[in-house]
N, C-alpha and C positions, 0 to 999 in steps of 0.2 A: 620250593620254599619250605624251610623247616618249620614245623609247628611249634608255637611258643604258648607257655601257660601264663595267663594273665588273670589273676584273682583280685587284685585291688585297683582301685581308681588312680589315675595319674595326677599330675599337676600341670596347669596350663597358664599361658601367659601370651601377651601380644608383643611382638618384636618392635624394636624402634631404630631410630638412627644412631643410637648409642648403646654400647654393649649393656646387657643387664644379665641377671642370674636368675635361675630357678632352682630351689633346693631339690636334690634328688629325694623322691618320695620314699616313704617306707613300703616295704613288702608286707606280705600277710602276717609275718611273724612279728611285726612292730619294729623291726630293724631297718636301717638305711639299706635300699636295695642294692645289690651288687651288680645286677644286669638290667638294663633299660631299653625301651623302645621309643625312639624319638620320632614323631610325625608332625608335619607342618602343612598348612594350606597351600603355600606356594613353594618358595625357596628361602632358606634362612643359613646364615653361617652359624655353626655351633662349636663349643670347646668345652669338654669336660675338665673339671679342675677343682680346687679347694675354693673356699669363700674367697671372693674377690677375683676369680678368673675373669679374664676379658676376651671376648671373641673379636676377631679381627677380619679383614678381607683375605687373610691367609689360612683362617680356620676351615674346619670341615663344612662343605655345603650339603645340606639335606634338603631334598625336593619332595612334593607332594607324591610323586609316583615311585619314590625309592626311600621309604622309611629306613632308619638306622638303628640297629641293634648294637649296644656297646655293653663292654665289661667295665663298670665304673668302681669296682672294688677299691675301697680307700679314699674315693673322692667324694665330695659332698655336694657339688653344684654343677649346673649345665649353663655356661655362659651362651648368649644368642645375640645376634644381630641381624637386622633386616638385610636383605639382599638388594632389593629395589623398591619395595614398599612393605608397610607393616603387615605381619602374617601372624596367625595364630599358631603357636607351638605347644605341644603336649609331651610331656615326659611321663611314661608309664612303666612301673616295675614289671619285670619278667620273672617268673619263678623258675 
């Protein structure tokens, strides 16, 4: 596993039966992060995008045992949707 530098706290939410979004948090420079680590308690559909992005059952599945590191340069939000039940999702900037 590649080492990641994490210097600021992320943003979190609880997934639901309808798609919702989390704003991509700022990195340590105060700018919107260009790389993030997405972690969840169980399994969740996610989709990076602009404001208004919508996660569907065709979106990326993230599970508790396989966090997802993404390059989100130019994007502002992470849409999320529960897979089978409500889950906690956290989006953390990577430096």
